[in-house]
N, C-alpha and C positions, 0 to 999 in steps of 0.2 A: 667657749664651745658653742655649736650653732644649734638653734630650735629648728629641727627638721620636721616639721609636720608633713606629713604626706597628705596631699589632696590627689587622689587618683581618679582621673575622668576616663570612663571606660567608652572607647569609640569601638566602631564596627568595622568588620571584615567582610589604577590609573594606568599613563602610557607613554612612556620614554624609558630608552634603555639607559640604566645607571652607569655613569663613568667609571664607578669602582665596581670590583666584583665581590666576592663573599656572598654570592647570591643566596645560599642556603641559608643565611642569618636573618633574612627578611622575606616572609611569605608575600608581602604587599609587591617587593620588588620582583620576586619571581614570577608574579602575573605577567610581567612583560615579556617574560620568555614565552609564555603561550601564545602571545600574539605575534611573536617574532616567529615562532614554529607554524603558526598558522598562515603567515604571509610565505614561508618556505615551501608549505604545502601547496599553496596557490600556485607558485611558481613552478615547482615541480610538475603539476598537472598541466600547466601551459606547456611545458617542455614535452610531456608524454603525449599531448595533443599534436604538437608540431611533428613529433617522430611518427606519430599515426597517420598523420596526412602525408607525410613523405613516403610512408611504406605503402599507402594506400596508392598514391601515383605510380610506386614502382610496380606494385601488383598489378594494376590495370594496364601498365605497359606490357609486362611480362605475359598476361593472358591474351592480350591482342596478338603479340608476336607468336605466342605459342600455337593459336589457331592458325595464324598466317602461314608460319614455316611449316606446319603439319600438311598443309594443303598444297603448299608450294613444292616441298620435296617429293610428292606423289608424281609429279611431272615436271621436272626442273626446267626441261628445254621449252615444253610447252608454256609454262608460266612465264618465263622470262621472254617468249616470243611476243608477249604483249608489251609495247614500249612504256606504256606507265608503269607495269610492275618494275621493269628494268630501271626506270628512273628513280622509282620511289626506293628501290634496294641502294642504289648509289647513295641516295639522300639519307637513307636511314644509318648506312654505315659510316658514312663521312660526317654527318652533322648530329642525328637524332641519339646516336649510341653516346657520342661525346656529352651531349644535353644530359643524358641519363648518368653518365659517370659523373658529371658535376653534381647532379642531384642526390646520388649516392653518398659523394664526399662531403657535401654541405653539412655544417655542423649547427644543428638548432639548439645545442646546448648552452650557447653564449649567454643568453639572457639568465638562465637558472645558475650557471658557475659564477657570474658575475655578482647576482644578488646573494648567493652563499658565500661568496669571498668576503663580501661587505659585512655580513650578518655574523661571520665567524668571529670577527673581532670583539663582538660583544656575548659570546657563548661563555657558559660556564667553563672552570678550568678543572684540573685535578683535583685541586683542593677543594673545590665546591662539591664534586662528586664524594669525594672522602668525606667532608662535612656532612652530607645529607645521609651517607651509609652510618656514620657514627651516631648521628641523630636516632636513626632507626634502632640501633642497638640500645642507645639510651632509654627510649621509650619502651623497648621489651624488657629491659631490667626494672625501670621505675615502676611501670603498670603491670608487671608480672604476665606479660604476653608470651604465648608460645609461639614457635617459628610458624607454625600451619595456621594460625590465626592472623599474624600479619600477612602472610603469603596468599591467603585466600582474600584479603582485604576486608574481612569481617570485624572492623573496629566499632566500638560503640558510638553512636550517632554518625557514623559515616553515610553519605548520601551517594558520593561518586565511588564505588566500590570497583576495585581493579584487582585481577589476578597477577601474581608475580610469576615468571616463568622460571624455568630451570637455569637459564642464563642469569635471570636476576638474583637468584638465591646464590648461584655458584660467585658472581661478582661481589655480593655482600660478604661472603665468607672469605673470598680472597683479600678483600680490604682488612678484615679482621685479621688473616694471617700475615699480612704485611706489617700489621701494627703489633705483630707477636701476641695476639689475643686468641689464644687456642680454644678457650670456652666457646666463644661465638663463632669461631672457625668450625667447631664441631656441631654446633646447633644449625648452622646453615648449610653446611655440606651434607648433614643428615637429611635435611629438608628437600635439598637437591635430588639427593639419591631417592628419597621418598617418591617424589614426583616422576623421576625417571623409572621407576618401578611399577608405578601406576600408568604406564605408557605414553607420558608425555614427550612428545618429540623434541629433539634439542641437538644442537651442534657439539655439546659437552657430553662427553661418554661416561659410562659408569666406572672404566678403568681410572680415569682423571680425577673424579670425584672421589672414589676409594683409595687413591693414593694421598691425597690431602686429608682425608678424613683419619685414616689409620695414623698419620704422622701426628695430627693434632691430638688425637687421644694418647698417642704413646708420651706426648710432651706434658699431659696431665697425669701421667704415673700409672695409666691402666694397661699395663703389658699384655693381658689375658685378651682384652677387647681388640688391641692393636694388632695382635697376631692373628686373631680370628678373621679381622677385616683383611689383612695381608693376604691370608689364604684364598679368600674369596677374590681378591684381585687376581691373584695367580690362576685362579680357574678360568677367569675371562682372559688373561693374557699370559700365558706360561713363560713367555720370554721378556716380560718386564724386568729389566736389569735391576732396577732401584729396588723393586719389591723383593727380589730374589735376595739381594742384600740385607733388607730389612729382615727378611724372615729368619735368615741364619742368626742375625744379631738379637732378634727378640728373643727367639729360642734359647739363646745362650745366656741372655739375660734373664730369662724365666727360671732356667736351671740353676742358675747362680743364686737366685733370689730364693728358691725351693730349698737349695742345700743350707743356706744361711738360717731358714727359719722352718725346720722341718717338722716342728711340733705346731705349727700353726692350728689354732682350733677354730671352730665353725664361727665363732662371734667374730674373729678376726676375719675370715672370708666374708663375712656379711658386712662388715665394716668397709672392706674394700669394695664390694658391690655396691655400695651406697654413696661412693666417692661423686657420682653424678649428681645428686642431690646438693652435695656440699661445695661443689665447684665454686657457685657464686659467692658464698662466704669465704672461701679461700682466696678467690681473687680479690675481695675486699680487704681481706687482712693484709694483703700485701702492699695496700696503700696506707697512707698516714695512720697510724691506729688512733691518734687523738679525735680523728674527723668520723671514724665508724658509728659511734652511737648517735650523733647529730644527723649523719647521712641517712640512717635507718629510720629516725623519727622524721626526717624530711621526705623520704620515699613513702612511708606510711600514711602521711597526712594527704600526700599527693594522691593516693589511691582512696582516701576517703577514711582511712583507718587510724584509730589511735587519737580521735579527737576528743580533749580532755575537758567536756561541758558537761557538768551534772545537772540533773533536772532541776535542783534547787537554784543553781545559778541560772540556768535558762529561764526560770520563771521570772527573774528580775530584768529579763532582757524585753524592752518594748519598742513598738514603733509608733510614731507621732507625728501630728503636723507641726512645723517648727517655723518660726519667725525670727529666731535669734534677737531676743529681747526687744521685739516689737520693731525690728527693722522695717522701714517704709517700704522697702522692695517687696516684703512678704507679708505686709498686711492683709492686703486682699487676696493673696495667693500664697499660702505658707507651702513650703517644700516638705515633702515626705521624708521623713528620718527613721531610720530604724538602727538598733544597737546590734552589732554583730559580735562583740566580745566585751566582756567586762574588765578584765585585768590582763594587759593593758585595755583601756577603753578605746574601742573602735567603732566608728558608726558609718552607715552608708546613706547617701542622699540619692533619692531616687529621681528618675527623669530630669536630671540637671542639665543635660545638652541635648539638643534636637539632632535628628537625623542628618539635616541640612547642615547643620553646624559641625557635625563630626565629618560629614564629607568635605566640607570645606576645609577643616584641620588636616585631614589626611592629604588632600590635594596641595596644600601649603607645604606639608612636610615630606612628601615622598620625593622631591627632586633633591633635598637636603639630606636624606637618610645616609648615614655613614656607619659603619661597623661600632657597636657600642664598645668602649674602653673602660678599663679598671686601673687604678692606681698601683703601680709597682712599688711596694715599700721598699726596695732593695735598690732600685735605680731613681725612685721618685718621679718617673715618667709614666704617662698613660700608655697602656699596652692593651691589645686584644687577650682574650682569656677563653678557654673552652667551656668554662663555668657561666660565662654569660653569652648566650648565643641571641643576637637581636641587633638591630640596626636601630639608630634614634636621630632626631633632629631638634634643634632649639629655635622656637619662634619668639618673636618680640611684638609688641604693639605696632611697631614700624613696618612690620611685614603685612599687616591686614588689620582693620578695624576691629574685626571679631576677636582678635587675640587681647586686645584691650578691653573687649566686653566679657570675655570669660576670666580675665584677672580680676575684675571688678566684682563678677558673680562669686568667686572665690573668697574675695574680701567679705562680701557681704554674708557669706556662709558661716566663715569661720571667726569673723570679727578681729581678723589680725591685718597688720599692714604689709602691703604687697611691695611697697617701694624698696624694701631691702630683700625681697624674695629672688629666688632665681628665675630665669627665663622659663618659659613653658617648654618641658621637653615632652617630644613624642616619640614613642617606640614601637616598633613592629618587630615580632618575634619570628624567627626562621622555623625551619623544620624541627621539631623537638625542641622549640626555642624555649630556654630557661634561664634562670638566674639563680644561682645557688646561695645558700645562707649567708647573710651579710648584714653590718649594720649601716645606717644612713646617717647617723650623727657622727662628728670629727670630720601613683602609675594610672577608655578600655573598651572591649567588644565581647559579645556572646562568643564562646567557643563550644563546640559540640562535646568535647571531652578534654578533659585535664585543664592546664593554665591557672589553677588556683594560687592564691597569694596564701603560704603557710608561715606559721611561727611556730619553729620546732621546741622552743624552751616551754611554751605554755601549750601546747598542743592545739592551736587555732588553726582554722582554715577558712579562708575569704574566696567564695566562688566568684568568677568573673560575670558580670552582667552589664550588657550594652545600655549605654547612656546614664550610668550611675557614678557616683565619686564616693570614694572611701576615704576617711580621714582618721588620722591618730597623731599624737604628740610622740616623738622620739626623746625628748629631754622632759625631766620634770621641771616644776616652776623654778627650783634653786639652780637651773642650769646642769645638773648632773645628768648623765646620760641614762635612759631607761634601758636596760639590757633584756628586758623582755620583748623587746620589739625587734629583735634580732628575726629577719624573715626571709623569704625565698620565693622566686614565681617558679611554680612547678612547669615540667616540659608540657608544651602544647600537644596533645595526643591527635585531635582532630579539630580543625578550624584554622581561623585567622585572627590572632591576637594583636589589636591595636591598644595602647593605652598612652595616657597624657598624664606626666607627673608635674606636680608644683612643691618645690621645697621651699619652705617659709622659714627664713632664718630667725634667730633669737634676737640679733640686734634689730632695733625698732619697735619691739613689742614692749618696752618698759612700762608703758600706761595701759596697754591692751591686755597683757598677761603679766601682772606684777608679781614678783617674788614673794613667797610668805613669809612671816616672821620668823617660823621655825627652819632651821637650817636642813632639817631633816625631810621636809616637803618639797 
């Protein structure tokens, strides 16, 4: 078994287009797309200026001929009686109108189209758009955000707030609809409808939104509401064929339902009307039942709820200056160490890596970032998974002397041998980036909101803090796994999370962390 102690370096949140896609899984690589879009806007503006210059030339020509022909047609024979006027008429019609035709037909879009064609090779795919949409829905569920809060951009810690349009809400709902996720379809079609009712202009009309919304609500078993919305749709478009068919079907189903339950009491009716608030729980209950309790604990901890630290235990957590048993590196400048949790014992080292070092690590890692993978127990192969949304890279001392320096710093801090440890992993989380509960036996930057590392079994939450390192043992000294260290990375709500992980193996630590005499230790 491996001793996987985590030493988590917190890095902060460059420019080349990634050869691989899955842009939505790494905010760091998504920044490249901003520069790409900026370049395209510049190219588009160049095209617009060229078109404006062309139109200005045509306009000047038209204005000149307009005044000339107006005067000439007042006295055509007298005008042409002047030989110069006759000559210029021949010249204009034979030559200058031909030049004007060439100017009108000239294509000033070549540069822009060429640039766009090249850049489109590196554009996000449908999978990226779907992945980003699912991330928004995941954030909505985990942090219990209503659709209007997200649509207005009013997220905690957000600086660059932006409003979602009706079209945005509609597209998000459509993606949920395609995934047969009628719960989120309802939420976002309702938000699109709300914004339309408030007067927002859009190419999406109320009839289209009501069509999707009524069906999504019907699929969740609420015939009364589905019928009500269908009637509203038909008021707007009396000839809507599908709605007319749905109206008859919903009325038939309601009549059938009422006949089957003629004595339905008020409590039952209230229960039906409360289905909306129960949809989330029902949606979860359709998932693997054994995961539901842990999932709920995970989401609670991500929201800062359910942290199981009593005042008595809290009083035994301290911060201190630490020199790791008089290590020469720390005698004159001991590091700041603070206890994060007692069982399992988790510590944080502050100001362990400088801003310059963090930027260098990110610079080294960014070209190597690839979609993070997990081990598939059925196939034995590495595969991507929706419960791990990030990209990662592995760095060695051969990539840059800084990596060797960081490895030595980790050894000095932990007192553990690095020769048998894994390479330094650098990970960058994407939109709503997360890593659901997992073990490590058999990671960092500040973020405005979200992104904590939580331990569902013990109710612990460790918030990300730039330039710090978090450390814990995943194995007991006897080599047995410490199951209380099962942990997860919460979805990043606002911000860009970079982490660096160092997994230190059991092998090679025989003299540095020896087994105890007791088999139980």
